[in-house]
C-alpha positions as CSV (number, residue, x, y, z in Angstrom):
1,M,85.5,68.9,98.9
2,S,88.1,70.3,101.3
3,F,87.2,72.9,103.5
4,T,89.4,75.5,101.6
5,S,87.5,74.8,98.5
6,F,84.2,75.2,100.3
7,R,85.4,78.3,102.1
8,N,86.4,79.8,98.7
9,G,83.1,79.0,97.0
10,L,81.1,80.6,100.0
11,Q,83.2,83.6,99.7
12,K,82.5,84.1,96.3
13,A,78.8,83.4,96.7
14,I,78.6,86.2,99.4
15,Y,80.6,88.5,97.1
16,S,77.9,87.9,94.4
17,V,75.3,89.1,97.0
18,I,77.2,92.2,98.6
19,D,78.5,93.3,95.2
20,P,75.8,95.8,94.4
21,F,76.0,97.2,97.5
22,V,79.6,97.9,97.3
23,R,79.2,99.6,93.9
24,L,77.1,101.8,95.6
25,L,79.5,102.7,98.1
26,I,81.4,103.8,95.3
27,K,79.0,105.6,93.7
28,I,78.6,107.9,96.7
29,G,82.0,108.4,97.0
30,F,83.3,105.6,99.9
31,T,86.8,105.1,99.8
32,P,88.3,101.5,100.8
33,N,90.1,103.3,104.0
34,A,86.4,104.7,104.8
35,V,84.9,101.6,105.0
36,T,87.9,100.2,107.1
37,I,87.6,103.2,109.4
38,T,83.8,102.5,109.7
39,G,84.3,99.1,110.8
40,L,86.6,100.5,113.3
41,I,84.0,102.3,114.7
42,L,81.4,99.7,114.9
43,N,83.6,97.7,116.8
44,I,84.0,100.4,119.2
45,G,80.5,100.4,119.5
46,V,80.6,96.4,120.2
47,A,82.9,97.0,123.0
48,I,80.7,99.7,124.5
49,I,77.4,97.5,124.2
50,F,79.6,94.6,126.5
51,I,80.8,97.3,128.7
52,A,77.5,99.0,129.3
53,G,76.1,95.3,129.9
54,G,79.0,94.9,132.2
55,E,78.0,97.8,134.4
56,K,74.4,98.3,134.0
57,G,72.9,94.8,133.6
58,N,72.6,91.9,135.7
59,R,73.7,88.5,135.5
60,G,70.7,87.0,133.9
61,D,70.0,89.9,131.6
62,L,71.9,88.7,128.3
63,S,70.2,91.1,125.9
64,F,73.7,92.9,126.1
65,V,75.0,90.1,124.6
66,G,72.6,89.5,121.6
67,W,72.8,93.3,120.5
68,A,76.7,93.2,120.5
69,G,76.6,89.9,118.5
70,A,74.4,91.7,115.9
71,L,76.8,94.8,115.8
72,I,79.7,92.1,115.4
73,L,78.1,90.8,112.5
74,F,77.4,94.0,110.8
75,A,80.9,95.4,111.5
76,G,82.1,92.0,110.0
77,L,80.6,93.0,106.6
78,F,82.7,96.1,106.6
79,D,85.7,94.1,106.9
80,M,84.7,92.1,103.7
81,L,83.6,95.6,102.0
82,D,86.8,97.4,102.2
83,G,88.7,94.9,99.9
84,Q,86.0,94.7,97.1
85,V,85.5,98.5,97.3
86,A,89.3,98.7,96.5
87,R,89.2,96.0,93.7
88,L,85.7,97.0,92.0
89,G,86.7,100.6,92.2
90,N,90.2,100.5,91.3
91,M,91.3,101.8,94.5
92,K,93.8,99.2,95.6
93,S,97.3,100.5,97.1
94,T,99.9,99.1,99.0
95,F,99.5,101.6,102.0
96,G,95.8,101.0,102.1
97,A,96.5,97.0,102.4
98,M,98.5,97.8,105.6
99,F,95.9,100.3,106.8
100,D,93.2,97.6,106.3
101,S,95.4,94.9,108.3
102,V,96.4,97.4,111.2
103,L,92.8,98.6,112.1
104,D,91.6,94.9,111.4
105,R,93.8,94.3,114.6
106,Y,92.6,97.1,116.6
107,S,88.9,96.3,115.7
108,E,89.6,92.6,117.0
109,L,91.3,93.6,120.2
110,V,88.5,96.3,121.0
111,M,86.2,93.6,120.7
112,F,87.8,91.2,122.9
113,L,88.5,93.9,125.5
114,G,84.6,94.5,125.6
115,I,84.1,90.4,125.9
116,C,86.9,90.3,128.5
117,Y,85.4,93.4,130.6
118,Y,81.5,92.0,130.3
119,L,82.5,88.2,131.7
120,I,84.8,89.6,134.5
121,A,82.2,91.9,135.5
122,H,79.6,89.2,136.0
123,H,82.3,86.4,137.4
124,Y,82.5,84.4,134.2
125,F,86.1,84.2,135.2
126,L,87.3,80.8,133.5
127,S,85.5,82.2,130.7
128,S,87.3,85.4,130.5
129,L,90.3,83.5,130.8
130,F,89.2,81.4,127.6
131,A,88.5,85.0,126.0
132,F,91.8,86.1,126.7
133,I,93.7,83.1,125.2
134,A,91.3,83.5,122.0
135,M,92.3,86.9,121.6
136,I,96.1,86.0,121.7
137,G,95.3,82.9,119.4
138,S,93.7,85.9,117.0
139,M,96.7,87.8,117.0
140,M,98.9,85.2,116.4
141,V,97.2,83.7,113.4
142,S,97.3,87.2,111.8
143,Y,100.9,87.8,112.9
144,T,102.3,84.4,111.4
145,R,100.7,85.5,108.2
146,A,102.0,89.1,108.0
147,R,105.7,87.7,109.0
148,A,105.6,84.9,106.8
149,E,104.5,87.2,104.1
150,G,107.1,89.8,104.9
151,L,109.7,87.1,104.1
152,G,108.4,86.1,100.8
153,V,106.0,83.2,101.4
154,E,102.6,82.7,101.2
155,C,100.8,81.7,104.5
156,K,97.1,81.3,104.6
157,G,94.8,78.7,105.7
158,G,93.5,77.3,109.0
159,F,90.0,76.8,110.4
160,M,90.0,80.2,112.3
161,Q,90.9,82.9,109.9
162,R,89.2,86.3,110.4
163,P,86.0,85.9,108.9
164,E,85.5,82.5,110.9
165,R,85.9,84.2,113.8
166,V,83.8,87.1,113.2
167,V,80.9,84.7,112.1
168,L,81.4,82.1,115.1
169,I,81.2,84.9,118.1
170,S,78.5,87.1,116.2
171,L,76.2,84.2,115.6
172,S,76.8,82.5,119.2
173,A,76.2,86.1,120.9
174,I,73.1,86.7,118.9
175,I,71.8,83.1,119.4
176,C,72.5,83.6,123.3
177,G,70.6,86.7,123.4
178,I,67.6,85.1,121.7
179,T,67.6,82.0,123.9
180,A,67.8,84.2,126.9
181,S,64.5,85.9,126.2
182,L,62.9,82.5,125.2
183,I,64.3,80.1,128.4
184,G,65.4,82.9,130.7
185,G,68.9,84.0,131.4
186,D,69.5,82.3,134.3
187,F,68.6,78.7,132.7
188,K,70.8,76.1,134.1
189,V,71.2,72.1,133.9
190,F,72.0,70.1,136.6
191,V,73.2,66.4,136.6
192,P,72.8,64.2,139.8
193,G,76.1,63.7,141.5
194,I,77.8,66.7,140.1
195,P,77.7,69.7,142.4
196,F,77.9,72.4,140.0
197,H,75.6,73.1,136.6
198,V,76.9,71.7,133.3
199,F,75.0,73.9,131.3
200,E,73.5,77.6,131.4
201,T,72.0,79.6,128.9
202,M,75.3,82.1,128.9
203,S,77.5,78.6,127.5
204,I,76.1,79.2,124.4
205,F,78.0,82.1,124.1
206,T,81.0,81.0,126.3
207,F,81.2,77.5,125.0
208,P,82.4,78.8,121.3
209,I,84.9,80.8,122.8
210,A,86.4,78.4,124.3
211,V,86.6,76.4,121.0
212,M,88.0,79.5,119.3
213,A,90.8,79.6,122.1
214,V,92.1,76.0,121.0
215,L,91.6,76.5,117.1
216,T,93.1,79.8,116.6
217,N,96.3,78.9,118.3
218,I,96.1,75.5,116.3
219,T,96.0,77.5,113.2
220,A,98.8,79.9,114.4
221,V,101.1,76.9,115.0
222,K,100.1,75.1,111.9
223,R,100.7,78.1,109.8
224,L,104.0,78.8,111.6
225,L,105.0,75.0,110.6
226,D,103.8,75.6,107.0
227,S,106.1,78.8,106.6
228,R,108.7,76.8,107.9
229,K,108.7,74.2,105.3
230,A,108.4,77.2,102.7
231,L,111.1,79.3,104.0
232,D,113.3,76.0,104.2
233,E,112.4,75.6,100.7
234,K,113.2,79.3,99.4
235,D,116.5,79.0,101.1
236,R,117.4,76.0,99.3
237,L,116.7,77.5,96.0
238,E,118.6,80.7,96.9
239,A,121.3,78.7,97.5
240,E,121.2,76.4,94.4
241,R,120.7,79.8,91.9
242,V,123.8,81.3,93.8
243,I,125.8,78.1,92.8
244,N,124.4,77.9,89.4
245,S,125.3,81.3,88.9
246,I,128.8,80.7,89.3
247,G,129.1,78.2,87.0
248,K,130.1,74.6,86.3
249,K,134.0,75.6,86.8
250,A,133.2,77.2,90.0
251,S,131.6,73.9,91.3
252,V,134.4,71.9,90.7
253,I,136.4,74.6,92.6
254,I,134.0,74.0,95.8
255,V,135.4,70.7,96.1
256,F,138.8,71.7,96.5
257,L,138.9,75.1,98.2
258,A,137.8,76.4,101.3
259,I,135.0,78.7,100.1
260,S,134.6,80.5,103.6
261,F,137.9,82.0,102.7
262,P,137.4,84.2,100.0
263,S,140.3,86.6,100.9
264,L,142.9,84.4,100.5
265,S,144.3,84.8,96.6
266,I,145.4,81.2,94.8
267,A,146.8,83.0,92.1
268,Q,150.5,83.1,92.9
269,K,152.8,79.9,92.4
270,T,153.8,78.4,95.5
271,S,157.2,78.9,96.1
272,K,157.7,76.3,98.7
273,P,155.8,73.3,100.0
274,I,153.2,73.8,102.6
275,S,153.9,72.0,105.9
276,F,150.4,70.1,106.9
277,P,149.7,69.2,110.1
278,V,148.4,65.9,110.9
279,P,144.8,65.7,112.9
280,K,145.7,64.0,116.2
281,G,143.2,62.5,119.0
282,I,140.0,62.9,116.9
283,E,137.8,59.7,118.2
284,N,136.3,57.5,115.0
285,Q,138.5,59.3,112.2
286,L,138.2,57.9,109.0
287,F,140.2,60.4,106.9
288,Y,141.1,63.6,105.9
289,L,141.5,66.3,103.2
290,Q,144.0,69.1,102.4
291,R,144.8,71.0,99.9
292,D,146.6,74.4,99.0
293,P,146.8,77.2,99.7
294,N,146.5,76.7,103.6
295,T,146.4,74.2,106.1
296,N,142.6,73.9,106.9
297,T,141.7,70.8,107.1
298,I,138.6,68.8,106.4
299,V,137.9,65.6,108.9
300,C,135.7,63.1,108.0
301,Q,134.7,61.1,111.2
302,L,132.5,57.8,111.9
303,N,129.4,59.2,113.0
304,V,128.4,56.9,115.8
305,D,126.0,57.6,118.8
306,K,126.7,57.3,122.9
307,N,126.5,53.8,122.6
308,G,128.8,53.4,119.8
309,E,126.1,52.4,117.1
310,L,126.5,53.7,113.7
311,N,124.0,56.6,112.2
312,S,123.2,54.2,109.2
313,S,121.0,57.4,107.6
314,S,124.2,59.4,107.9
315,P,127.3,57.2,108.7
316,V,129.7,60.2,108.2
317,N,130.3,63.4,110.1
318,V,132.0,66.1,108.0
319,F,133.8,69.1,110.2
320,W,136.8,71.8,109.7
321,L,140.0,71.9,111.7
322,R,140.8,75.4,111.1
323,Y,144.8,75.2,111.8
324,Q,144.7,78.9,110.3
325,E,142.5,79.5,113.5
326,N,144.4,78.2,116.0
327,G,143.2,74.7,115.4
328,Q,139.5,75.4,116.2
329,K,136.8,72.6,115.0
330,A,133.9,74.3,113.0
331,D,131.0,72.8,111.3
332,L,130.6,73.3,107.4
333,N,128.3,75.9,106.2
334,F,125.1,75.3,104.3
335,I,126.8,75.9,101.0
336,Q,129.8,73.9,101.9
337,R,127.7,71.1,103.0
338,K,125.4,71.2,100.1
339,F,127.6,71.9,97.3
340,A,131.2,71.0,98.5
341,Y,132.3,68.8,101.1
342,G,129.5,67.0,102.0
343,I,128.9,63.4,101.8
344,N,126.0,61.5,100.2
345,S,125.8,57.9,101.6
346,R,123.8,55.0,100.3
347,A,123.4,51.7,102.3
348,L,124.6,48.8,100.1
349,G,123.7,46.4,102.8
350,N,126.0,44.0,104.7
351,D,127.5,47.1,106.9
352,R,128.8,48.4,103.5
353,Y,128.1,52.1,102.2
354,E,128.9,53.9,99.3
355,L,130.1,57.3,99.8
356,K,130.3,60.1,97.3
357,F,131.1,64.0,97.8
358,V,128.4,66.2,96.7
359,S,130.1,68.3,94.6
360,Y,132.2,65.4,92.8
361,G,129.9,62.1,92.2
362,K,132.4,60.1,89.8
363,F,134.8,58.8,92.3
364,P,133.1,56.7,95.2
365,L,134.5,55.7,98.5
366,Y,133.2,52.4,100.3
367,L,132.4,52.5,104.2
368,M,132.9,49.1,105.5
369,K,134.8,46.6,107.9
370,D,138.4,45.5,107.7
371,K,139.5,42.2,109.2
372,N,139.4,43.6,112.8
373,K,135.8,44.4,112.5
374,Q,136.3,48.3,112.6
375,Y,135.0,50.7,110.1
376,R,137.2,52.0,107.2
377,V,136.8,54.0,104.3
378,F,138.2,52.2,101.3
379,A,139.1,53.5,97.4
380,T,140.3,51.6,94.5
381,V,143.1,54.0,92.8
382,N,145.1,52.6,89.7
383,K,143.6,48.7,90.4
384,K,144.8,49.1,93.7
385,Q,142.2,49.2,96.8
386,L,143.7,51.2,100.1
387,V,142.1,51.8,103.1
388,L,142.0,55.8,103.1
389,N,143.7,57.9,105.2
390,R,144.3,61.3,103.8
391,I,143.3,63.1,100.4
392,Y,145.6,66.1,99.3
393,V,144.6,68.5,96.4
394,H,147.9,69.8,94.8
395,I,147.4,73.3,93.2
396,E,149.8,75.3,91.3
397,G,148.8,78.5,90.3
398,G,145.8,79.9,88.2
399,T,143.0,82.0,89.8
400,F,140.8,81.7,92.7
401,W,137.6,80.8,90.5
402,V,140.0,78.9,87.8
403,P,142.9,77.0,90.3
404,N,145.4,75.1,88.2
405,V,144.8,71.5,89.9
406,K,148.0,69.5,88.9
407,Y,146.7,66.2,90.9
408,V,145.0,64.7,93.5
409,E,146.9,62.3,95.9
410,L,145.5,59.8,98.1
411,S,147.4,58.3,101.0
412,G,146.7,54.9,103.1
413,T,147.2,51.3,103.4
414,D,147.1,48.5,100.8
415,S,144.4,46.5,102.0
416,A,146.0,43.5,101.0
417,T,149.4,43.9,101.9
418,G,148.9,46.4,105.0
419,A,151.9,48.7,103.2
420,D,151.6,52.1,103.0
421,V,150.4,53.4,99.6
422,V,150.4,56.7,97.7
423,E,148.5,57.3,94.7
424,R,147.8,60.2,92.3
425,M,145.0,60.8,89.9
426,T,144.1,63.6,87.7
427,I,140.7,65.1,87.2
């Protein structure tokens, strides 16, 4: 049985016990917000007990800790009751959920205020530091969930949610107070050779706080990582939805158009040929792609590390040269990379890779070494194998969404003879 299943089962068992009391509260007119306010008032009482213990009690008097623990447990019961009152009394509201969440944070912060004050007042400085770290972790556990849900993803789970924190602090405080009444608040355990005591009665309360300081922050980080996965998946699905809404014809356009320039019109017929620049000075360039109606160019580059080793999982790096913007280099955006100009690769063995544009998988290219042991991209067009240098897409008229693609021209050198080759194909 997983921890989540155990926790949910225990929660249902507790609800079955407290539901009669919940119905009584509803009958006498308690609202969910009134229950939440009652929980806050009780936690203020917890802080008052701890502060009084810090001011009036002595270091060995742990009765204040025990009584505060009992009140924490009682106040925690009201944290569970407000939600049940809302559900069973059919009084749920959006503001009520927010009100409950905000006052729960105040309740927990007020409780930790009292704990930190007590520990500092009696010179438990290291333990007060752990209490402060536990408070930070507790707030971040709640914040990561609230922020993730505000962005539209569920973010639950972890070992230190609010019910576990309430139970751990309250029970450790109660047991500490009871133990102090039996063996004394100044009881200490020493180990020969160690100049300080390794255990004292107060450790029954402070050690669980140290555990909480660690586990709350681990829970917060875990929720952050889980949220990242969920949000990345949400972004991916949203991008796919946008692309699919454009339709099948638009997906063909994306292969050949710079979708980052929606203000450009291609409805007019080109009156004279565009003079395309030739990319120069690009290290490890494999080939480049150009198309009407502007000179912005896609460059495909061999992806190697600083030692010249090929990245076998992603052998080709694709980027823009925006000649319309002074020739600056720019990365592809998400949609261009995932649905247009990005390249999928598949290792074939013997330093050979199959390459396909993500939006047009019918025409494979092959990355492999030539006779000079240099990586080149090879393509077969009209039964000729050429070392690819340039792809040009010629468009005459049409609309932005449905351009009239006349042909695709591939330029390079014949792999057998070394002669310059220009081949055209239609799609």
